[in-house]
C-alpha positions in Angstrom: 19.1 38.4 15.7 18.1 36.5 12.6 19.0 38.0 9.2 15.9 37.5 7.0 15.6 38.6 3.5 12.3 40.0 2.4 13.2 39.9 -1.2 10.7 38.1 -3.5 13.4 37.0 -5.9 15.9 34.2 -5.2 19.5 34.2 -6.5 23.2 34.0 -5.9 25.5 36.9 -4.9 29.2 36.9 -4.1 30.4 36.5 -0.6 32.9 39.1 0.5 34.8 37.1 3.1 38.1 35.4 2.1 37.5 32.6 4.6 33.8 32.2 5.3 34.5 29.4 7.8 36.1 32.1 10.1 33.3 34.6 9.7 32.6 36.5 12.9 29.0 37.0 11.7 28.1 33.3 12.3 26.8 32.4 15.7 26.6 29.0 17.2 23.1 27.6 17.0 21.1 28.1 20.3 20.0 25.1 22.2 16.4 26.4 22.0 14.9 27.7 18.8 11.2 28.2 17.7 9.8 25.6 15.3 7.8 27.1 12.5 8.0 24.1 10.3 9.8 25.9 7.5 11.4 24.0 4.6 13.4 24.9 1.5 13.6 21.6 -0.3 17.1 20.1 0.2 18.5 17.1 2.0 22.0 17.6 3.5 24.6 15.2 4.6 27.9 15.3 6.5 30.8 16.1 4.2 33.8 16.6 6.6 34.2 17.5 10.3 31.9 20.5 11.0 30.9 20.6 7.4 27.7 19.6 5.5 26.8 19.5 1.8 23.7 19.2 -0.3 22.9 15.6 -1.3 19.6 16.3 -2.9 17.5 19.2 -4.3 13.8 18.6 -4.5 12.1 19.2 -7.9 10.6 22.7 -8.3 11.5 23.5 -4.7 12.6 27.0 -3.5 16.1 25.6 -3.3 16.0 24.5 -6.9 14.7 27.8 -8.0 17.3 29.6 -6.0 20.0 27.8 -7.8 21.3 25.5 -5.0 23.1 22.5 -6.4 24.0 19.0 -5.2 27.5 19.2 -3.7 27.2 22.8 -2.4 28.7 23.0 1.0 26.4 24.9 3.4 28.3 26.9 6.0 25.5 28.9 7.6 21.8 29.7 7.7 22.7 33.3 8.6 23.3 34.2 11.3 23.8 30.6 12.5 26.7 28.4 11.7 25.4 24.9 10.8 27.9 22.1 11.2 25.6 19.0 11.1 22.5 18.0 9.2 20.6 18.2 12.5 21.7 21.8 13.1 20.8 22.9 9.6 17.3 21.3 9.9 16.7 23.1 13.2 17.8 26.4 11.7 15.6 26.2 8.6 12.6 25.0 10.7 12.9 28.2 12.8 11.9 30.3 9.8 8.2 30.9 9.1 6.8 29.9 5.7 6.8 33.1 3.6 10.1 34.4 5.0 13.5 34.0 3.3 16.8 32.7 4.6 20.2 33.9 3.6 22.6 30.9 3.1 26.3 31.0 3.1 27.8 28.3 0.9 30.9 27.1 -0.8 30.7 25.9 -4.5 33.9 24.5 -5.9 35.8 26.4 -3.2 34.2 29.7 -4.1 32.2 31.5 -1.3 28.6 32.5 -2.3 25.4 33.6 -0.6 22.0 32.6 -1.6 18.6 34.1 -0.8 16.1 31.2 -0.6 12.4 31.5 0.2 11.0 29.3 3.0 7.7 27.4 2.5 5.7 24.8 4.3 5.6 21.1 3.7 2.3 21.4 1.7 4.0 23.8 -0.7 7.1 21.6 -1.1 5.0 18.5 -1.7 2.6 20.3 -4.1 1.8 17.2 -6.2 -0.2 15.9 -3.3 -2.7 18.8 -3.5 -3.2 19.6 -7.1 -6.8 18.3 -7.1 -7.6 20.4 -4.0 -9.3 17.5 -2.1 -9.9 18.2 1.6 -9.4 15.3 3.9 -12.3 14.3 6.2 -13.9 11.4 7.9 -17.6 11.8 7.2 -18.8 8.3 6.4 -21.5 6.7 8.6 -19.0 4.1 9.7 -16.8 6.7 11.3 -19.8 8.0 13.3 -20.5 4.4 14.4 -16.9 3.8 15.4 -16.9 7.0 17.5 -20.0 5.6 19.4 -18.3 2.3 20.2 -15.4 1.4 22.5 -13.7 -2.0 22.2 -12.1 -3.7 25.2 -8.6 -2.8 24.1 -9.4 0.9 24.0 -11.1 0.7 27.4 -8.0 -1.0 28.9 -5.5 1.5 27.4 -7.6 4.5 28.3 -7.8 3.2 31.9 -4.1 2.7 32.0 -3.5 6.3 30.7 -5.9 7.6 33.3 -4.4 5.6 36.1 -0.9 7.1 35.2 -2.4 10.6 35.0 -1.3 11.0 31.4 -4.5 12.2 29.8 -3.0 15.6 28.9 0.1 14.0 27.4 -2.0 11.6 25.3 -4.1 14.5 24.1 -0.9 16.3 23.1 0.1 13.3 21.0 -3.4 13.1 19.3 -3.1 16.8 18.5 0.3 16.2 17.0 -1.0 13.4 14.8 -3.9 15.6 13.8 -1.5 18.4 13.0 0.4 16.1 10.6 -2.9 15.2 8.9 -3.5 18.9 8.2 0.1 19.8 7.3 0.1 17.6 4.1 -2.3 18.0 1.2 -4.8 15.2 0.7 -5.6 14.4 -3.0 -5.4 10.6 -2.4 -6.0 10.5 1.3 -8.4 7.8 2.3 -11.0 8.8 4.9 -10.3 5.6 7.0 -6.6 6.4 7.2 -7.4 10.0 8.1 -9.7 8.9 10.8 -7.4 6.3 12.4 -4.4 8.6 12.4 -6.5 11.0 14.6 -8.0 8.2 16.7 -5.2 5.7 17.5 -7.1 3.8 20.1 -9.7 2.9 17.6 -7.2 1.1 15.4 -7.8 -2.6 16.2 -11.6 -2.0 16.6 -11.6 -0.7 13.0 -9.4 -3.6 11.8 -11.7 -6.2 13.3 -14.8 -4.4 11.8 -13.2 -4.3 8.3 -12.5 -8.1 8.5 -16.0 -8.7 9.6 -17.4 -6.8 6.7 -15.8 -9.3 4.3 -16.9 -12.3 6.4 -20.5 -11.3 6.1 -20.6 -9.6 2.6 -21.2 -12.9 0.7 -20.9 -12.5 -3.1 -17.9 -11.3 -5.0 -19.9 -8.2 -6.1 -20.5 -7.4 -2.4 -16.8 -7.9 -1.7 -16.0 -5.4 -4.4 -18.5 -2.9 -2.9 -16.8 -3.2 0.4 -13.4 -2.5 -1.1 -14.6 0.6 -3.0 -16.5 1.9 0.0 -13.2 2.0 1.9 -11.7 3.8 -1.1 -14.5 6.4 -0.4 -16.3 5.4 -3.6 -20.0 4.8 -3.1 -21.3 4.4 -6.7 -24.9 4.4 -7.6 -26.2 1.0 -8.7 -26.1 0.7 -12.5 -29.5 0.2 -13.9 -29.2 -3.0 -15.9 -29.3 -2.3 -19.6 -27.8 -3.8 -22.6 -24.6 -2.2 -23.9 -24.8 -0.7 -27.4 -21.9 -2.9 -28.3 -24.1 -5.9 -27.5 -26.9 -4.7 -29.6 -24.6 -3.9 -32.5 -23.0 -7.4 -32.2 -26.5 -9.1 -32.1 -27.5 -7.2 -35.2 -24.4 -8.4 -37.1 -24.6 -11.9 -35.7 -28.2 -12.9 -35.0 -27.1 -16.5 -34.8 -25.1 -16.0 -31.6 -25.9 -18.9 -29.2 -27.5 -18.1 -25.8 -24.2 -18.6 -24.0 -22.4 -16.0 -26.1 -25.2 -13.5 -25.7 -25.3 -14.1 -21.9 -21.5 -13.7 -21.5 -21.0 -10.8 -23.9 -23.9 -8.9 -22.3 -21.9 -8.6 -19.1 -18.5 -8.5 -20.8 -19.3 -5.6 -23.1 -21.1 -3.7 -20.4 -17.9 -3.9 -18.4 -16.0 -2.6 -21.5 -18.4 0.3 -21.6 -17.8 1.2 -18.0 -14.0 1.0 -18.4 -14.3 3.5 -21.2 -16.2 5.7 -18.9 -13.5 5.3 -16.2 -10.9 6.7 -18.6 -13.2 9.3 -20.1 -11.1 12.1 -18.5 -8.0 11.0 -20.4 -7.8 11.4 -24.2 -6.3 8.5 -26.2 -2.8 10.0 -26.1 -2.9 10.4 -22.3 -4.2 6.9 -21.9 -1.3 5.6 -23.9 1.1 7.8 -21.9 -0.3 6.3 -18.7 0.1 2.7 -19.8 3.6 3.3 -21.0 4.5 5.3 -17.8 3.4 2.6 -15.4 6.2 0.1 -16.0 9.1 2.6 -15.4 7.3 3.9 -12.4 7.1 0.4 -10.9 10.8 -0.1 -11.9 11.7 3.0 -9.9 9.7 2.0 -6.9 11.5 -1.4 -6.9 14.7 0.5 -6.3 13.4 3.4 -4.2 10.1 4.7 -2.8 11.6 8.2 -3.2 10.3 9.4 -6.6 12.7 12.4 -6.4 15.7 10.0 -6.5 17.3 9.8 -9.9 17.5 12.4 -12.7 14.9 15.2 -13.2 13.6 13.6 -16.4 12.7 10.4 -14.6 11.1 12.3 -11.7 9.0 14.4 -14.1 7.9 11.2 -15.9 6.8 9.5 -12.7 4.9 12.6 -11.6 3.1 12.7 -14.9 2.1 9.1 -14.5 0.6 9.8 -11.1 -1.2 12.8 -12.4 -2.8 10.8 -15.1 -3.8 8.0 -12.8 -5.5 10.5 -10.5 -7.9 11.2 -13.4 -9.3 7.7 -13.5 -12.9 7.4 -12.3 -12.9 4.6 -9.7 -16.7 4.5 -9.5 -16.9 3.4 -13.1 -14.2 0.8 -12.4 -16.5 -0.6 -9.7 -19.4 -0.8 -12.1 -17.2 -2.5 -14.7 -15.9 -5.1 -12.2 -19.5 -5.7 -10.9 -20.6 -6.7 -14.3 -18.1 -9.5 -14.4 -18.7 -10.4 -10.7 -22.3 -11.1 -11.6 -21.1 -14.0 -13.7 -19.6 -15.7 -10.5 -22.8 -16.1 -8.5 -23.9 -19.7 -8.0 -26.9 -19.1 -10.2 -24.8 -17.6 -13.0 -22.2 -20.4 -12.8 -25.0 -23.0 -13.1 -26.5 -21.2 -16.0 -23.2 -20.9 -17.9 -22.4 -24.6 -17.4 -25.9 -25.6 -18.6 -25.6 -23.3 -21.7 -22.1 -24.6 -22.4 -23.2 -28.2 -22.6 -26.2 -27.5 -24.9 -25.9 -27.9 -28.7 -23.5 -25.2 -29.8 -22.5 -24.2 -33.4 -19.1 -25.7 -33.9 -18.1 -23.7 -36.9 -16.5 -20.3 -36.7 -15.9 -17.7 -39.4 -12.3 -17.5 -38.5 -10.2 -20.7 -38.1 -9.0 -21.4 -34.6 -5.3 -20.7 -34.5 -2.9 -23.6 -33.6 -2.0 -21.7 -30.4 -5.3 -23.1 -29.1 -5.2 -26.8 -28.8 -7.7 -29.3 -27.5 -11.4 -29.6 -28.0 -13.6 -26.5 -28.0 -17.3 -26.5 -27.8 -17.5 -22.9 -29.1 -15.1 -20.4 -30.6 -15.9 -16.9 -31.9 -13.4 -14.1 -32.7 -14.8 -10.7 -31.6 -13.2 -7.3 -32.0 -12.0 -7.7 -28.4 -10.5 -11.1 -28.9 -11.5 -14.8 -28.8 -14.5 -16.1 -27.0 -13.9 -19.8 -26.3 -15.7 -22.6 -24.5 -13.4 -25.5 -23.7 -14.6 -29.1 -23.3 -13.9 -31.5 -20.4 -10.5 -32.6 -21.7 -7.1 -31.0 -21.4 -6.8 -27.8 -23.4 -4.0 -25.5 -24.2 -4.6 -21.7 -24.5 -1.5 -20.2 -26.0 -2.8 -16.9 -27.3 -4.6 -14.0 -25.7 -8.4 -14.3 -25.4 -11.1 -12.0 -24.3 -13.3 -14.6 -22.6 -12.7 -18.3 -21.8 -15.1 -20.8 -20.2 -13.5 -24.2 -19.6 -15.7 -27.0 -18.4 -13.0 -29.3 -17.1 -9.7 -31.1 -17.6 -6.1 -30.3 -16.6 -5.6 -27.2 -18.7 -2.7 -24.9 -19.5 -3.1 -21.2 -20.0 -0.1 -19.4 -21.5 -1.8 -16.1 -22.3 -3.4 -13.1 -20.6 -5.2 -15.6 -18.3 -8.3 -13.5 -17.5 -6.8 -10.0 -17.8 -6.9 -7.0 -20.2 -5.1 -7.9 -23.4 -2.2 -6.1 -25.0 -0.4 -6.8 -28.3 2.8 -5.2 -29.7 2.1 -2.5 -32.2 4.6 -0.1 -33.8 7.2 -0.5 -31.0 4.8 -0.3 -28.1 2.1 -2.4 -26.4 -1.4 -1.6 -27.5 -4.5 -2.6 -25.5 -6.8 -4.7 -27.6 -9.3 -5.4 -24.8 -9.8 -3.6 -21.5 -11.5 -6.6 -20.0 -10.5 -10.2 -19.6 -12.4 -13.2 -18.1 -11.6 -16.8 -17.4 -13.9 -19.3 -15.6 -12.5 -22.8 -15.2 -14.8 -25.3 -13.6 -12.6 -28.2 -12.8 -9.1 -29.7 -13.2 -5.5 -29.3 -12.0 -4.7 -26.3 -14.1 -1.6 -24.2 -14.9 -1.8 -20.5 -15.4 1.4 -18.9 -16.7 1.4 -15.2 -17.5 3.6 -14.3 -20.4 3.9 -10.6 -19.5 3.0 -8.1 -16.8 -0.7 -7.6 -16.1 -1.8 -11.2 -16.6 -3.3 -14.1 -14.5 -6.1 -12.1 -13.0 -4.2 -8.9 -13.2 -5.4 -5.6 -14.6 -3.4 -2.8 -16.2 -6.0 -0.2 -17.1 -9.1 -2.3 -17.1 -10.8 -5.3 -15.5 -9.4 -8.8 -15.1 -11.2 -11.8 -13.5 -9.9 -15.3 -13.2 -12.2 -17.7 -11.4 -11.0 -21.3 -10.8 -13.7 -23.4 -9.1 -11.9 -26.7 -8.3 -8.5 -28.3 -8.6 -4.9 -28.2 -7.4 -3.6 -25.3 -9.5 -0.4 -23.6 -10.4 -0.3 -19.8 -10.9 2.9 -18.1 -12.2 3.3 -14.4 -13.1 5.7 -11.6 -13.0 4.3 -8.1 -12.2 0.7 -6.9 -11.8 -0.5 -10.5 -11.5 -2.7 -12.8 -9.5 -5.3 -10.3 -8.3 -3.3 -7.1 -8.8 -4.1 -3.8 -10.6 -2.9 -0.4 -11.6 -5.8 1.7 -12.8 -8.2 -1.2 -12.7 -9.6 -4.1 -10.9 -7.7 -7.4 -10.9 -9.3 -10.5 -9.3 -8.1 -14.1 -8.9 -10.6 -16.3 -7.1 -9.7 -19.9 -6.4 -12.5 -21.8 -4.7 -11.0 -25.2 -3.9 -7.7 -27.0 -4.0 -4.1 -27.0 -2.8 -2.6 -24.3 -4.9 0.8 -22.8 -5.6 1.1 -19.1 -6.4 4.5 -17.7 -7.7 5.0 -14.1 -8.6 7.6 -11.3 -8.5 6.1 -8.0 -7.5 2.8 -6.0 -7.3 1.0 -9.3 -7.0 -1.3 -11.5 -5.0 -3.8 -8.8 -3.9 -2.1 -5.5 -4.8 -3.4 -2.3 -6.1 -2.6 1.2 -7.3 -5.6 3.4 -8.2 -8.0 0.5 -8.1 -8.6 -2.8 -6.4 -6.6 -6.1 -6.3 -8.2 -9.2 -4.8 -6.8 -12.7 -4.4 -9.5 -14.9 -2.8 -8.7 -18.5 -2.0 -11.6 -20.3 -0.4 -10.0 -23.5 0.8 -6.9 -25.7 0.6 -3.3 -25.7 1.9 -1.7 -23.0 -0.3 1.7 -21.6 -0.9 2.1 -17.9 -1.8 5.4 -16.6 -2.9 6.4 -13.1 -4.2 9.2 -10.6 -3.6 7.8 -7.1 -3.3 4.6 -5.1 -3.1 2.5 -8.2 -2.7 0.2 -10.3 -0.6 -2.2 -7.5 0.3 -0.5 -4.3 -0.8 -2.4 -1.0 -1.0 -0.7 1.8 -3.0 -2.1 5.2 -3.8 -5.9 5.0 -4.0 -5.6 1.3 -3.9 -7.2 -1.5 -1.9 -5.2 -4.7 -2.0 -6.5 -7.8 -0.3 -5.5 -11.4 0.0 -8.2 -13.5 1.7 -7.6 -17.1 2.5 -10.5 -18.7 4.2 -9.3 -22.2 5.1 -6.1 -24.3 5.2 -2.6 -24.4 6.6 -1.0 -21.8 4.4 2.5 -20.4 3.7 3.2 -16.8 2.8 6.7 -15.8 1.6 7.7 -12.3 0.5 11.4 -12.1 1.0 15.0 -12.7 -0.2 15.1 -11.0 -3.6 15.5 -7.2 -3.3 18.3 -6.2 -0.9 17.4 -4.0 2.1 17.4 -0.3 1.4 19.1 0.1 4.7 22.1 -1.9 3.5 21.9 -4.6 6.1 23.5 -7.7 4.9 21.1 -10.7 4.7 18.0 -8.5 5.0 15.7 -7.9 2.2 12.8 -5.6 1.2 9.2 -6.9 1.4 6.4 -4.3 1.5 4.0 -7.2 1.7 1.6 -9.2 3.8 -0.8 -6.5 4.8 1.0 -3.3 3.7 -0.4 0.1 3.0 2.1 2.3 1.2 2.2 5.9 0.0 4.8 7.7 -2.1 6.3 10.1 0.4 5.9 13.7 -0.8 3.9 12.7 -3.9 0.8 10.7 -2.9 -0.9 9.2 0.2 -1.2 5.5 0.2 -4.0 3.0 0.3 -5.2 0.0 2.3 -3.6 -3.5 2.3 -5.6 -6.3 4.1 -4.3 -9.8 4.5 -7.2 -11.8 6.0 -6.6 -15.5 6.9 -9.7 -17.0 8.4 -8.4 -20.4 9.6 -5.3 -22.7 9.6 -1.9 -23.0 11.1 -0.1 -20.5 8.9 3.5 -19.4 8.3 4.4 -15.9 7.4 7.9 -14.7 6.3 8.6 -11.3 4.8 11.3 -8.6 4.4 11.2 -5.0 5.5 7.9 -3.2 5.9 5.5 -6.2 6.1 3.0 -8.1 8.2 0.6 -5.3 9.1 2.7 -2.3 8.2 2.0 1.3 7.0 4.1 3.9 5.3 3.1 7.5 4.6 -0.7 8.1 5.0 -1.6 4.5 4.4 -2.9 1.6 6.4 -1.6 -2.0 6.4 -3.5 -4.8 8.2 -2.9 -8.4 8.8 -5.7 -10.3 10.5 -5.4 -14.0 11.3 -8.6 -15.3 12.9 -7.7 -18.9 13.9 -4.7 -21.2 14.2 -1.2 -21.6 15.6 0.9 -19.3 13.5 4.5 -18.3 12.9 5.5 -14.8 11.9 9.1 -14.1 10.8 9.7 -10.5 9.9 12.6 -8.0 9.3 12.6 -4.2 9.9 9.2 -2.6 10.4 7.1 -5.7 10.8 4.2 -7.3 12.8 2.2 -4.2 13.5 4.6 -1.4 12.7 4.6 1.9 10.8 6.6 5.0 9.7 5.8 8.5 8.6 2.1 9.3 9.2 0.8 5.8 8.7 -1.0 2.9 10.4 0.2 -0.7 10.7 -1.9 -3.4 12.6 -1.4 -7.1 13.2 -4.5 -8.7 14.8 -4.3 -12.4 15.7 -7.4 -13.9 17.3 -6.2 -17.2 18.7 -3.5 -19.9 18.7 -0.1 -20.4 20.3 1.9 -18.1 18.1 5.5 -17.2 17.5 6.4 -13.6 16.5 10.0 -13.1 15.5 11.6 -10.0 14.0 15.2 -9.8 12.8 15.5 -6.1 12.9 14.3 -3.0 14.7 10.8 -1.4 14.8 8.4 -4.3 15.1 5.7 -5.9 17.2 3.9 -2.6 18.0 6.6 -0.2 16.8 5.9 3.2 15.5 8.2 5.9 14.0 7.4 9.5 13.1 3.8 10.4 13.8 2.7 6.9 13.1 0.7 4.1 14.7 1.9 0.5 15.1 -0.1 -2.1 17.0 0.2 -5.8 17.5 -2.9 -7.3 19.3 -3.1 -11.0 20.2 -6.3 -12.1 21.8 -5.7 -15.7 22.9 -2.9 -18.3 23.2 0.5 -19.0 24.8 2.6 -16.8 22.6 6.3 -16.0 22.2 7.6 -12.6 21.1 11.2 -12.2 19.9 12.1 -8.6 18.8 15.0 -6.2 18.4 15.3 -2.5 19.0 12.1 -0.3 19.2 9.9 -3.3 19.6 7.0 -4.8 21.7 5.1 -1.5 22.3 7.7 1.1 21.4 7.5 4.5 19.7 9.8 7.3 18.6 9.3 10.7 16.9 5.7 11.2 18.2 4.6 7.7 17.5 2.0 5.4 19.1 3.2 1.9 19.5 1.2 -0.8 21.3 1.5 -4.5 22.0 -1.6 -5.8 23.7 -1.9 -9.5 24.7 -5.2 -10.6 26.2 -4.7 -14.2 27.3 -2.1 -16.9 27.7 1.3 -17.6 29.2 3.6 -15.5 27.1 7.3 -14.9 26.6 8.8 -11.6 25.7 12.4 -11.0 24.5 13.9 -7.8 23.1 17.0 -5.7 23.8 15.0 -2.5 24.0 11.2 -1.9 24.1 8.4 -3.6 26.1 6.8 -0.3 26.7 9.3 2.3 25.5 9.1 6.0 24.5 12.1 7.1 22.7 13.3 10.4 21.0 11.0 13.1 19.8 13.6 15.2 17.9 11.7 15.5 14.6 10.2 18.9 13.8 11.0 20.3 17.2 9.1 17.5 19.0 5.7 18.8 17.7 4.8 19.7 21.2 4.2 16.1 22.2 5.8 12.9 23.5 5.5 9.3 22.4 3.3 6.6 23.7 5.0 3.1 23.6 2.8 0.7 25.5 2.9 -3.0 26.4 -0.2 -4.5 28.1 -0.5 -8.2 29.1 -3.9 -8.8 30.7 -3.6 -12.4 31.9 -1.3 -15.4 32.3 2.0 -16.2 33.9 4.4 -14.3 31.7 8.1 -13.8 31.3 10.1 -10.8 30.2 13.8 -10.4 29.7 14.1 -6.7 30.4 14.6 -5.3 34.0 11.6 -3.8 35.6 9.2 -5.9 33.5 7.4 -8.7 35.4 4.0 -10.1 36.3 1.6 -7.9 38.2 3.5 -4.7 37.7 2.8 -1.4 36.1 5.6 1.1 35.3 6.0 4.4 33.5 9.3 5.5 31.9 10.4 8.8 30.3 9.5 9.3 26.8 6.6 8.1 27.4 6.8 4.3 27.9 4.1 2.3 29.7 4.3 -1.3 30.8 1.4 -3.1 32.5 1.1 -6.8 33.3 -2.1 -7.6 35.2 
């Protein structure tokens, strides 16, 4: 019988046995135990034969409050002797939240016992629920999705029905739904919540989201689509002049029409940014801005925010709490004001006004850091407003707003981003909005600090380049990336080179990051959290509409799994949460046409992690995908990862496990290829494979295809997590047409098989 303390307090008492390892009160753990999903907030690891020790104590957990420490050897969860991490986990899970467990431990060789309360996962990960938001899927699009059934869903449902597995599939759906309810949902996106409970809708929803952008038209409409999928449906802002504009016009009645037109939208955007941060006082806003860099530093080393010392953990939690106060609806209104300047009508008007007679003189001399010929220059409280002529210009100092008519220009400044300057040992924001519109020329944009080149740290950044073969270089939060803002880089024409380090090229935390490239053969290179990355409450998108493009996100940060020659990626359509601290967002890489090459490290190419959704959609072309671990339609820990390729003779190759429709731990991973003679080369848990109550699917519609993997091709693996959650896996490979070849036994043309676990293979 279990010994359960009903004491409310938690503490240490002396253990009376001289040799607790020999205690006759400790029983061997039974093969069967109930699972009540109890936790106490520790991670344990093997210490010696038949011995485990604490490797980590979670912040503010029952274990921490009970006084458990890293290095404590755990002998028993009384009455059960626990010799392995697995045994200890099973023992603790057998307790109901609200009960207490009596632990037998050794600390520095001294035997002790500890009463420790048991709680549920929601209580352990309390930061995820401090706002009290309830997850739901109530948008009209969810009702529409429920009413539709795409061919892929029809085929898979028919296969499940043919194999008499309807009940087992419903068990899995219930297990996925249970996970959605088990965790708090402050930052949970409704689309993620919906897909996790409707796995067969996944690629239908992916295709629908891509179609929304294809038909949404203007930049303002693209932004509206992004924010809709962040569950923000703001009311349209009645057009009115900002008080800041009126004040400026009173002081400077001689402002030329171009300045009035630009500043009207610019200062309205500033006003909306102020409203977005109205829930933060000035001290909190400074704390947020200063807390973002160390948070990103930490994520570059570990997604586990509880790694490191308690001071660092507390600081990172504080940053997340402050970011959750940002009003995203106001950010949308701010970004929409700048987006209005990019319509064809506005661009024509700006160019026309810029070539009219303008006052050349300025009250303040133009600093030597700006070189070239300028049609207009005006220093505002938010920074310089400049209109550059057709010749080559050099912009070597931050500016609020730059219009450049032509020429091969060099930008070595904030490059269309919120501006910061050093002040009393810290960086102070001088303008929450930055804008660059460059009409023509082979230009160079070089960001001198994080949050530049169409990036946005706490504000709105927009860089629009209309024509030319351009070079973009930045470090962090750059090239259409944001943290607490909206960052946009829109290149409309040319063969372009994009170089960045991390959180770049369509990446977002608490906001939107867009990199839009309309045409040209482009090269995108970054290392981490890039190329369509959606962090907490973030929508990150890279959309390339035309050209044979190369995407690289690899070979800088060593794999967290310690595999030599393998690197981190978290890129190329990646949705990522912070496990235990925040649900993630949506990352969408959309390539409309071209023969493209994708290469990335771990967790990339349509990948999701912890209540997030990562999507890679390639609509046309013969493409090559080279991935690592968790790649090409893969996911882990209550997340969704989808790779959807419409046509072309494609090559999919993964260097490590869990890829090509691979799912781990209540997750959904899908690779769907609709047409072409394709080749799939995977490793373990690949090509329609799932473990720990996952749903993994590889679905190929047409073509003569080749499959190679050491394990997978319709595989259901272990379900040992959380007592199995009362469900099995579904790992499925379906190939509808073509003369195909498989390397694994039992896989061949015109055959359907079922394997334990559950694995399903069907070649028509």
